[in-house]
N, C-alpha and C positions, 0 to 999 in steps of 0.2 A: 773615054769613051766610056769608064766606069761611070763620070760625073752625070754625063749626062743620061746614062741609065738610070740615074737616081732621080730627073725629073718625072720618069713616067710612077705617076699614085696608083696608077688601076690597077692593070692587070698584073704586074710583079709582086702585088701584097698578098699576103697570108692573109686568110679571112681572119685569122685571131687577132691581127693587128691591125684590121680595118678601121675602127672607132679610134685611134691615135693617128692614123696615116695622112689625115688631112693637115693636122698641124706637125708631124713630124715625116713627111714623105722618104727623105732620104734616109733616116734611121730606120725606118720599117722595112722601104726597100734592102736595106742590104742586112738586116736580120734576116729577111726571108731567105737570100741566097745563101747565108751561111749554110742550113739544115736543107741546100734543096736537095742534092746529094751526100750522104750520109752512110758511109761503109761501113763506121762502128760507131761504139759509144761515145768516145773520146770530147767531142766538139759539144754534145748536147749535156751532159755530166759535169765538163768544165764552165759552161755558161750557169748551169743551176747551180751549180759552186759559189761562182762568184754573187747570182742575186742572193742567196742562202747569206753571205757575208755581208750585203748589202744590206738586208732585212735587219741583222744584228748588230752591227756595226756604223756608225757616221764617218768611218776612214776614210782617205781616198786613196790609200794605196794598201794594197793586200801582199804579202808576201807570195810567190808561188809556192813554196809547199805548207802556207795556211791553205791555200786553193786545192791541193792537193789534198788533205785531209779532207775537205769538204766533200769532194769528189769520193773520197770512202765510204764518207757518210750518206750520200745520195744514191751510190749503190748497194748499201748493203742491204736494205732490205728486198729490192728486185731479185737479187743474187743467191742468199742468206735464207731471209724467209718465204719467199714466193717462186725461189728454185725457177726464176727465168733465165733463157738464155740471152747473151748480150752478143751471141755471133759465134761462130767456132774460131774466127781469126781475132776475137775481141781479147786481147791482154788483160783488158780490167776486170774481167769476172774470173782469172787464173789470179790476179793478184787477193783481190777482195777474199776468193777462199782461201790462199795462203794464210792473208791476216787472219781470217776466224780461225783458223787450226792452230794457230799461233796464240791467240789472246784466250781461243777459249771462248770468247762471248757469246751468247745465246743469239740465237736469230731473230730473237725479239727486241737484242738491244736497246737502247734507248740511242737517239744522235749522242746526245752529253757522253755515255758510256763510250760510243765508239771513237768521238772527237778525243775524249780524254785517253783511250789506250794510244791512240794513233800520235799524238803528241809527245806521249812519256817512250814511245818506242823508237830508238833508232835504225832498228831492222825494219820496223814498219816503213818508215819517213823512207827508209832506201829504197824499198820496191816501188814506191811510189814514183820516187824520182825516174825511172821508166818512161814517163810520159812527158817529161821535161822536151823533150826533143821533139815528139810526134804533135802536141796540142796547144802549146801557149800561142806561137807563131800561126798553126795552121790554122787557126781558128780567125785570124786574121785575113785570111786568102782571098775572101770578095773587094776589100779595101786595096789590096795588094796586086791584086792580078795584073794590070797593067806592068807595074814597077819589076817583078819578078819575071814576066814573061820571057818563055826561051831559056833561062835559067836551069839547068838539069841537075847541077849538085846542089846536093841537100845543104849541105854547112851554108853555100854562099846565099842558098833561096832564105834560109836563116837569117843569115844577118843582112841581109838587105831588107826581109821583112821588117827585122828591129829594127833599122836606120831610118827607113819610112813610114813605121809607126810613130813615131820623135817627130818628125818633120811634119809631118801630117796635123800635127796639134793646133797648128794656126792657120788650117784650111777649112772652107766652108765643110768639108765633105772627111772631117779627122777618124782615124781609128779610136774605137772607143776604151783603147786602153794603150800605154806606151811601157816600156821598160825600164826602169833604173835599177842597175845590178840585179837582184835576187828579188825583187819587187815587182809588182803590175801595177801604176798608176792608171789611174780612171781620168777618162777627160772630163773635164769639168762639165760640158755639156751634154754628154752624153750620161754622165752621173746624174743629174736633174732631172734628164727624160727617164732612167731608170725608175730612181725615184717616187715620181710622180705618179709613174704608168707598174708598178710592182707588179699589181696585182694581173692586168692583162697580161704582162712579158713573161712572167712567172706562168701561167694556164697558155700562152703562145710556147713555151719551150716544152710543158709538162706534152703538150698536145703531142709534138712531135718527138719525144722522146715515146710517148703510148706507141704512135704508127711506128717508130723502129722496132720495138718489142712486140709489138703486135706480128709483124712478118716475120719473124726469128721466133715467135711462138705462137704458130697460126691457130692451133687446135687449143689452146689455153684460153679459159675462161676469164673476163674480168680483168685483164692486163691493166686497163684505165686507171682500175684504183688496186695497182701493185706499184706505184711509184714509192710509197712511204711509208713510214711506221704504221700500222694499223690504229685505227682509233675506237676509244671505248665501244664496246659492241652493246646493243640492246636488246635482250633477251627476252624482255617483260610481255610481250605479246605472245612470245611461244610457250612461255610458263603458263599465262591464261590459259592457251589451246589446250595445254595438258591438262591442266585441273580440269578444266572442263569435261575433256573425254575422263581422265577419273572418275568424275562424281557421276557419268555415265553411266560407266563401269562398274560404278558401284549399285547402281540403282537397277541395273539388269542382273545383279548378281555375281558378276564378273572380274570383283576387282584384284584379284587374285591373278588376272590376266593383265593387268597394268603391273609391267615389271619390266626391270633393267633387260635389254637384248642380249645384252653382253652374261652379265652372274646369272640371271634368270630367275634374281631375287623380287619379289614383290616391293612396292616403292609407296612410301607413305606420302603424305600431302605434301612435303618437303623432298626437291630433287636437282639433280643437276639437267641442265641438257647438254647434250653433245652432237659435234656435229659428224656426223658418220662419214664423208669424206671431208679431209681435212679444213677447217674456214681457211687455211693460209692457200688455199689450191682453188677452193670455191670461191670465196671474199664474200658470200651473203650470208644471211640466217633464213633461208626460206625454208617454211614446215617439210618440204617431202626429204631435206637432207637432215632434219633436228630428231633426236629419240631422247626419251625422258632415262636418266642412269641415275645410279649413285653416286657420289663425288668420289668416292677414292676409284672408281671406275673412269670416272671424266680425266683425274687428275694422271692416272695409269695409263691412260690411252695415248695421250698427247696428240701431236701431229703425223698419227701415222695410220696407214690407211689400215682396216679390218680385213679378216678373211675372211673373204666374200664367200666362199663356198658354206660355211658356218652361220656368219651374223646377215648376211641381204634377203634370207629369208624370214629371218625373224624380225627384222626392220619391216619388209615389205608385210606382214601379217599387222604386226603391231599398228602399221598406215593403214591396212584397209580396214580394222576394226575401228580404227580413230575417224576416219572418213563417214564409215557408219554412222557412228553416233552424233557425228556436228552434221551430219547432212539436214536438218531442220535449218542451219543455220551457215548460207552457203558462202557469205563472207568468208568465212573459214576454210574452204573450200578452193580458192583463187589461186595459192600456189601451186595447188595438185592440177587443176586443169591447165594453169599456163604451161605447169612442164610438161604434163602427157599429152598435149594439144587436144582434148578433150573438152567439151562443154558437161556443165554439173549433171546432165541426165547421163551423158554418155559414161562418164564416171564412176555413178554409181551402178551402173550395170555392165561394168565389167567381170564382176565375182571373182572371188579369190584368188584364181588360176589367171586369169588376165590380167588383175592388178599386179600380181607377182611377176608376171611377164614384164608390163612396164616398167616395174621397177630395175630389174635385169638391162632392158634396154637403154634407161637413163643412166644405172650407175657404172657400168662392165667398162662402157666405152672412155667414160670420166676418168675412172680408176687406173686404164690401161695408159692416157693420159701421163696423170700424174705418177705413173711409177717410172716413165718415160724420163720425164722431169727428174728423180731422183730423190720421189716419196718414199719411204720405209713402207711395206708392204706385211700382210700375211698375221697381223697381230690377231692374239689371241688372251684371253683373261686366264690368268696361271692360278689353279686351285691354292688358297693359302695352306 
């Protein structure tokens, strides 16, 4: 029955795999079935872990422990840095939180550092062993559905799945891997397919992971950009904008108004750029959330929400004056018009009070969501 379904190359396929479905109808059909109903993150992260190992190695077999390590790497930044929920019943989030507490690694830790810690920690590997019962065989459910149908005993289903996975290797609809002791051995045909189409398949898996995360974090911005470690951020355009603003302030005799909104110290031509709402929450560099600050302020604040009652009015006033200074350069104002749903004329006619009101309407709800996610809040600069 499952084999007959695999012949249908049109309706059952994910759009993400449509480009390779003609050449690989059976494989793309089954992959689409794997993520059709996901009640927790395990299958998604397991598959991403296998793809990561294929990308880094030419081996045809990986130990289950090795795949579990890559699962920890794949889940680290969504959980620790971006503070996304994997679901109330998802054990992986709990395990990753325990691992971070145990190792003391930064939420920004590199994949290499995370991998090194897990590989060197017996306690960490033991925590990840929890998933042995639930993940390696259950990922294969679409392939073995007919073989285990009606079997209610978990241990029996696992045994039958492992048996069928190996037996299927000589059939046209082989499982993508089978088990040899504590190893997962890739089917040769599946390995060729995954290697040849790694970019497409990874995008497909990440798309489903993003959908899964978005469903469990419905109000969180930028979930699709929170699947992996952050890339190097480019703030050159923001610095150019604020230097332009500083020059205009100077021409108007108001250069002292170009100041760090936290310390209230005037800023020289060299300054750092701070994300008022933490970058790891918003995952963008849009001007309306940025402020020029002293380098020491930027390092002290980190990924903490500032005291809104104290600092939000200062942020809004600085940006109001900046918008007035940049009004002859409408390109610089696009971030504000998009954010406030105003055209340039409407933006410039708000007046300071209207501008501050718009800022509160944008910042306060997002700050509340960030607090609900577990971001620390109420930061104030302490006097020296």
